[in-house]
N, C-alpha and C positions, 0 to 999 in steps of 0.2 A: 426714144428721146421724146421729150414731150413738150407740146407745139405752146399751148395758151392754160390758164388755168379760173376758176374763177371763186371768191369766197361769200356765202352768206352775211349777210350786215345786218341789222338791227333798223338801222338810222342813216339810209343812203347818201343825205346829201352833208354828215357827218362824215362818213364817211371815204368818202369821197375831195370831201377837203383835206382832212387827214393823208390820205395815200400821194395826194398832187404834190401837198407840201412834204411829206417825209420820203418819197422817191426823188422829187426833183434832181435832188445831188447823181446824183446815178442815170438821168438824162431821163425819165417819166415825164411821160405831159398824155392828158386825156385825149385817147385815140377817135373815141366812138361811146355816146349816152346816147339809146334809145326806150322807148316805151314803147308797150303793147298797142297802143291807139296806132304809132308809126309802123312796127311789124308786128301785128293779128300773131302771127302764130310763133311768138316768143313765148317760151315757157313762165316767165314771171314775169312782171309790174313793169319792170325796166331793168338792163343792164348796161352798164358803167364799162367800159375796157380801158385800160392804159397800156401805153408803151412805150419805148424805143425808135424814133425814126419811124414816128404813124406805123411801126408793127404792132399791131397789138396783143400781148401775151398775158396780161394780167387781169381779170376781172373779177365788179363785185353785182352782188346783186341779191333784192333782198329775203332775208329768213322767212323761212315757210313757219318758223316755230322759233323755238329756245337756242342760240345756239349754240353750237358744240367747237370749241378754238379749235384750231386747227394749227399748220405748223407752214410756212414758204419762204424759203431763202433764195436770197438774189447772191446770183453771182458776177463778183464784179474784179479788174483787173489790180487793183491797189489798195492797199491799204487805211490809205488816206481820204479812201470814195466808203470804205466798211465806218473811219471815222466819221466825215462828214453826214450818211446816210442817219445815224445814232444821234447824233447832234440837231437834226434836222429832223429826224421823228419826236423828239423828246419836245424842242420846241413844238410843234403840230401838237403835242396834249398825249402822246405818248406813254406808255410804263418801263420804267428802264429791269428789262430782264437781262442781261449781262454785258454790261460792257467791256467795249473792245479791246481785244490782246486776243495771244495766242491762245490757244484749245489744244495741247499736248495730252490731255487727256483722252478725247478723241483717235487716239493714234494715227492720227491721215498728216504726212507731213507739211507743214508750210501750213496751217490752216489759223486760221484768223478771221473773225466772227465779230458783231454784234445783236444784239438782240432786244426787240421792244415790242410790250405788249400792244395792240393797237386799243381805239377803244371799244371793240367786241371782247378780247382776250385773245385773237389769235397772237401767234409768237412768229413775227415778223423777225427778218435775218438778213442780213447783209455777209457776206465772205469771199473771203481772198483766199484763195492754193497758192498764188504767186508771189511767196516769202520775198 
């Protein structure tokens, strides 16, 4: 079971603004934002972590070179939240990478997802398996 994950980003301020807006419909907010000045053992210059209900599970950190885009999917309980994520992410400057809808080609029952590329090209998804 994964407890938390972080993505490298080229511009922390821009990424944090994007993710706070894109993930707000899912209940995410900033939980922690620290710099190496505050925590000398920090591996990067700064780290920002978002989560639901104060529980940190999705982090952002400065890239130490060119970003190799990754993929992160957020599981949500309703199709409406998938739709809300997609709309919020587009409004925050994300690029559509797959409108909300069923994905029968994945051969998983009740798979309903939406995909957006963040400012660094990471493929961010909201998915509901509870049709």
